[in-house]
C-alpha positions as CSV (number, residue, x, y, z in Angstrom):
1,M,29.3,-1.9,-21.4
2,A,26.0,-2.5,-23.1
3,P,22.9,-0.8,-21.5
4,E,21.7,-4.5,-22.0
5,T,24.0,-6.1,-20.0
6,L,22.8,-3.9,-16.3
7,I,19.7,-5.0,-17.1
8,S,18.6,-8.5,-16.0
9,G,15.4,-10.3,-16.1
10,R,13.5,-13.2,-15.0
11,V,11.8,-15.8,-16.4
12,F,10.1,-19.6,-15.7
13,N,9.4,-20.8,-19.5
14,L,10.3,-20.3,-23.1
15,Q,8.1,-22.1,-25.2
16,R,9.2,-22.7,-28.5
17,F,6.8,-23.3,-31.7
18,S,4.0,-22.4,-30.5
19,T,0.4,-21.3,-32.2
20,K,-2.3,-19.9,-28.7
21,D,0.1,-16.9,-28.8
22,G,-0.4,-14.6,-31.7
23,P,-0.4,-15.2,-35.1
24,G,1.8,-18.0,-37.2
25,I,4.3,-20.0,-35.3
26,R,6.1,-18.0,-32.1
27,T,8.2,-18.3,-29.4
28,T,6.4,-17.5,-25.5
29,V,8.2,-15.7,-23.0
30,F,7.2,-16.7,-20.2
31,L,8.5,-13.8,-17.2
32,K,8.6,-14.7,-13.7
33,G,5.7,-12.6,-11.1
34,C,2.5,-11.5,-10.7
35,N,0.6,-9.3,-9.5
36,L,-2.7,-10.9,-9.9
37,N,-3.4,-13.9,-6.9
38,C,-6.1,-15.8,-9.3
39,C,-6.9,-19.3,-7.9
40,W,-8.1,-21.4,-10.7
41,C,-4.1,-19.6,-12.5
42,H,-2.3,-22.5,-15.5
43,N,0.7,-21.4,-14.4
44,P,1.3,-20.9,-10.8
45,E,4.4,-20.7,-11.2
46,S,4.8,-17.4,-11.7
47,I,2.6,-16.5,-9.5
48,D,6.0,-15.2,-7.1
49,A,9.0,-13.2,-8.9
50,R,11.3,-15.4,-6.8
51,F,13.2,-18.9,-7.7
52,E,11.2,-21.3,-7.0
53,L,11.6,-25.2,-6.1
54,K,9.7,-27.9,-7.7
55,Y,9.1,-31.5,-6.5
56,V,8.1,-33.7,-9.0
57,Q,6.6,-36.5,-6.6
58,P,6.2,-39.6,-8.6
59,N,9.8,-39.0,-9.9
60,C,11.6,-39.4,-6.4
61,I,13.2,-42.1,-5.2
62,Y,13.8,-40.9,-1.4
63,C,17.2,-41.6,-1.6
64,G,18.9,-38.9,0.8
65,E,21.3,-37.3,-1.4
66,C,19.5,-33.8,-0.7
67,A,18.8,-33.8,1.9
68,A,23.0,-34.7,2.4
69,I,24.0,-31.6,0.4
70,C,22.0,-29.5,1.5
71,P,23.5,-26.8,3.0
72,E,20.9,-25.4,5.8
73,S,19.2,-28.6,6.4
74,A,16.3,-28.3,4.9
75,I,15.3,-31.1,3.9
76,A,13.6,-34.6,5.8
77,V,14.3,-37.3,3.6
78,D,12.9,-41.1,4.8
79,Q,12.3,-44.2,2.7
80,N,9.0,-43.2,1.7
81,S,8.8,-39.2,2.5
82,W,10.6,-36.1,1.5
83,V,9.5,-33.3,3.2
84,L,11.5,-29.4,3.1
85,N,11.2,-26.7,5.4
86,E,10.9,-24.0,3.6
87,S,11.6,-21.0,6.2
88,R,15.5,-22.7,6.3
89,C,15.5,-22.9,2.3
90,T,17.7,-20.5,0.9
91,L,16.8,-21.9,-2.4
92,C,20.9,-22.7,-3.3
93,G,20.6,-24.9,-5.7
94,D,22.7,-27.7,-3.9
95,C,19.8,-30.1,-4.2
96,V,18.7,-29.9,-7.6
97,R,22.1,-30.3,-8.7
98,A,22.0,-33.9,-6.2
99,C,19.5,-35.1,-7.4
100,R,19.9,-37.9,-10.5
101,N,16.5,-38.9,-11.0
102,G,14.2,-35.2,-12.0
103,A,11.9,-35.0,-8.7
104,L,13.7,-31.2,-8.2
105,G,14.4,-28.6,-10.3
106,L,14.4,-24.8,-10.3
107,W,11.4,-22.4,-11.1
108,G,13.3,-19.1,-12.9
109,K,16.1,-18.0,-15.1
110,D,17.9,-14.7,-15.0
111,Y,19.0,-13.3,-18.5
112,H,19.7,-10.3,-20.4
113,P,17.7,-8.9,-23.2
114,K,20.5,-9.8,-25.3
115,E,21.5,-12.8,-23.9
116,L,17.5,-13.4,-24.5
117,V,16.9,-11.9,-28.1
118,D,20.4,-14.5,-29.3
119,I,18.0,-17.4,-28.1
120,L,14.7,-16.1,-29.6
121,L,16.1,-15.4,-33.3
122,K,17.7,-19.0,-33.5
123,D,13.8,-19.1,-34.5
124,R,13.3,-16.8,-36.9
125,D,13.4,-18.2,-40.5
126,Y,9.9,-20.1,-38.1
127,Y,8.9,-16.9,-37.2
128,V,8.8,-14.8,-41.2
129,D,7.8,-18.1,-42.9
130,S,4.5,-18.4,-40.9
131,G,3.7,-14.2,-40.1
132,G,4.7,-15.6,-36.0
133,G,7.0,-13.9,-33.7
134,V,7.5,-13.9,-30.4
135,T,4.7,-13.7,-27.6
136,F,6.4,-12.0,-23.8
137,S,3.4,-13.2,-20.9
138,G,3.7,-14.4,-17.6
139,G,2.8,-13.7,-14.8
140,E,3.1,-10.1,-15.9
141,P,5.9,-9.1,-18.1
142,L,5.0,-5.6,-17.4
143,L,6.3,-5.9,-14.5
144,Q,9.8,-6.5,-15.6
145,A,9.1,-3.5,-17.7
146,S,13.0,-1.7,-18.5
147,F,13.8,-5.9,-19.3
148,L,10.8,-6.0,-21.7
149,T,11.4,-2.9,-23.3
150,A,14.9,-3.4,-23.7
151,C,14.2,-7.1,-25.3
152,M,11.2,-5.3,-27.3
153,V,14.2,-3.0,-28.9
154,L,15.9,-5.5,-29.9
155,L,13.5,-7.6,-31.4
156,K,11.9,-4.9,-33.6
157,E,15.4,-4.2,-34.5
158,A,15.1,-8.1,-36.2
159,G,12.3,-7.0,-38.1
160,I,10.0,-9.0,-35.6
161,H,6.4,-9.5,-34.9
162,I,5.5,-8.5,-30.8
163,A,2.5,-9.5,-28.8
164,I,2.3,-9.2,-25.2
165,D,-0.2,-10.9,-22.9
166,S,-1.0,-9.1,-19.5
167,A,-4.0,-8.1,-16.9
168,L,-3.2,-4.5,-17.2
169,N,-2.9,-4.4,-13.3
170,V,-0.3,-2.1,-13.9
171,K,-0.5,2.3,-14.3
172,W,-0.7,3.7,-17.2
173,N,2.7,4.9,-17.7
174,I,4.2,1.7,-17.7
175,I,1.8,0.3,-20.3
176,K,1.6,3.6,-23.3
177,K,5.9,3.0,-22.5
178,V,5.9,0.2,-24.9
179,L,2.9,0.5,-27.1
180,S,4.9,1.3,-29.9
181,L,7.0,-1.2,-29.6
182,T,4.1,-4.2,-29.3
183,D,1.8,-5.7,-32.5
184,L,-0.4,-7.4,-30.7
185,L,-1.8,-6.5,-27.1
186,L,-3.4,-9.8,-25.4
187,V,-5.9,-8.8,-22.8
188,D,-7.2,-10.9,-19.9
189,V,-9.8,-10.4,-18.8
190,K,-10.7,-12.3,-15.4
191,G,-13.9,-10.8,-14.9
192,V,-15.8,-7.4,-14.2
193,N,-17.5,-8.0,-11.5
194,P,-15.7,-6.1,-8.7
195,V,-16.1,-8.3,-5.4
196,S,-15.5,-11.4,-7.2
197,H,-12.7,-10.1,-9.4
198,L,-11.1,-9.2,-5.6
199,E,-12.2,-12.8,-4.0
200,N,-10.8,-14.9,-7.1
201,T,-7.6,-13.2,-7.9
202,S,-6.6,-10.6,-4.6
203,V,-7.3,-7.2,-7.1
204,N,-10.0,-5.1,-7.0
205,P,-10.1,-4.5,-11.5
206,E,-11.0,-0.5,-11.2
207,L,-7.1,0.3,-12.1
208,I,-7.4,-2.5,-15.1
209,H,-11.0,-1.2,-16.3
210,A,-9.4,1.9,-16.7
211,N,-6.6,0.9,-18.7
212,I,-8.5,-1.0,-20.8
213,D,-11.2,2.7,-21.3
214,R,-7.1,4.2,-22.5
215,L,-6.6,1.4,-24.6
216,K,-10.0,2.7,-26.1
217,G,-9.5,5.6,-26.1
218,L,-6.0,5.3,-28.4
219,K,-6.0,6.5,-32.9
220,D,-3.0,4.8,-33.2
221,G,-1.6,1.7,-31.0
222,P,-1.9,-1.9,-31.6
223,A,-3.8,-4.0,-32.8
224,I,-6.3,-5.7,-29.6
225,H,-7.8,-9.8,-29.2
226,V,-9.8,-10.3,-25.5
227,R,-9.3,-14.1,-24.0
228,I,-11.8,-14.4,-21.2
229,P,-10.8,-17.2,-18.6
230,L,-14.2,-19.1,-17.6
231,V,-14.2,-21.2,-14.5
232,R,-17.6,-23.1,-13.2
233,G,-18.9,-21.0,-10.4
234,L,-16.5,-18.3,-9.8
235,N,-17.0,-16.4,-12.4
236,D,-18.7,-17.5,-14.9
237,D,-22.3,-15.9,-13.6
238,S,-23.8,-14.8,-16.7
239,D,-25.1,-11.9,-14.5
240,Q,-22.3,-10.3,-15.8
241,L,-22.5,-10.1,-19.7
242,P,-24.6,-6.8,-19.9
243,L,-21.1,-5.1,-17.9
244,L,-18.5,-7.3,-19.9
245,V,-20.1,-5.7,-23.0
246,D,-19.6,-2.6,-21.5
247,L,-16.8,-3.1,-20.8
248,L,-15.6,-4.3,-24.0
249,S,-18.2,-1.9,-26.9
250,N,-16.5,0.5,-29.2
251,W,-13.4,-0.9,-29.1
252,P,-11.2,0.2,-32.6
253,A,-8.7,-1.9,-32.1
254,L,-10.5,-5.1,-30.9
255,E,-10.0,-7.8,-33.3
256,R,-10.8,-11.2,-31.6
257,V,-12.5,-11.8,-28.0
258,E,-11.3,-15.5,-27.3
259,L,-13.8,-17.5,-24.5
260,L,-11.2,-19.9,-22.7
261,P,-12.9,-22.7,-20.5
262,Y,-10.7,-23.7,-17.9
263,H,-8.3,-26.7,-18.8
264,N,-6.3,-28.6,-15.5
265,L,-2.8,-27.9,-16.7
266,G,-2.2,-26.1,-13.8
267,A,-3.5,-28.4,-11.2
268,E,-0.7,-30.9,-11.8
269,K,2.6,-28.5,-11.8
270,S,0.5,-26.9,-8.2
271,K,1.3,-30.4,-6.5
272,Q,5.0,-29.6,-7.9
273,L,4.7,-26.0,-5.6
274,V,5.8,-27.0,-2.3
275,S,3.6,-23.7,-1.3
276,C,0.8,-23.5,-3.6
277,N,-3.4,-24.9,-3.2
278,S,-5.0,-27.9,-5.2
279,Q,-6.1,-26.3,-7.9
280,D,-8.1,-30.1,-7.8
281,S,-11.7,-29.0,-7.8
282,Y,-12.0,-26.2,-10.5
283,Q,-13.9,-27.4,-13.8
284,A,-14.8,-25.7,-16.8
285,P,-18.7,-24.3,-17.3
286,S,-21.6,-26.0,-18.9
287,E,-21.4,-25.8,-22.3
288,E,-25.2,-24.4,-22.4
289,L,-23.2,-21.4,-20.7
290,I,-20.6,-21.3,-22.5
291,R,-22.8,-21.4,-25.8
292,K,-24.9,-18.2,-23.5
293,F,-21.6,-16.2,-23.1
294,E,-20.8,-16.3,-27.1
295,T,-24.0,-15.6,-28.6
296,T,-24.4,-12.9,-25.7
297,L,-21.1,-11.5,-27.4
298,E,-22.0,-12.1,-31.1
299,K,-25.6,-10.3,-31.2
300,A,-23.2,-7.1,-29.0
301,A,-21.6,-7.5,-32.3
302,L,-18.2,-8.5,-31.1
303,P,-16.1,-11.0,-32.1
304,V,-16.0,-13.6,-30.0
305,M,-14.7,-17.6,-30.4
306,K,-14.5,-20.2,-28.1
307,L,-10.8,-21.8,-27.7
308,L,-11.1,-25.3,-27.2
309,P,-8.8,-26.2,-23.1
């Protein structure tokens, strides 16, 4: 049995024809599981590494077939309500298969590396013609390092450009193992203030910043794009700008710093997760404040650009 058939990884989305996760036309592979818990996350279904049940309320006709087929009696339905007892649900998927109207689904699908790469290579001509490739995102793709590495090896054998989108909240030896296979590293910086970073992501940024310092010291390595999400009242404090400039300066491989004002694409998905806090109250910072971030980084000779929500 080939080694790659012994490894599996969990993916929650394959986004074809992506143009925002690296150069050219790409497929972005979203791996499930993250060791940050950003309150504004635009992929809230990525945080838990386990399968998760999706409930799309507008599609529900309250027919009760899901409740009737559930072997654990975890679902209760009446004429205008659908309720899941999460402590009883085993995520067997019977209710999803019984749902005729697309109100129920499962987030997460397991793949073997070759199985996934065979799917990705169906778009090889688009990658080659556009200078694109494949981007591994999440969640945190480096949490599935064995699966990720196996996929990257197969893609490299096929001559495909590879990008990784990571918050770098993993041990350095994990990052080091994939660097030789990585053409572009998209580094997500959620903030630089340790107190607010902990409040917003449930994680102290010490390990992240240490890994950035290690990357800055490499003589050879992938190109770097830094991505900074900005959310009003959470991580847009202009007092952190000197710390941000210090963190990103003197980084020879840094090609671009992207400012990403908050968008509400995750708000609807958060409503579809049975256990997820609402994101309805989050907003992008003011244009004035975003411009202050831009000008400060530009004055520090950092290659900054703002991406539209």
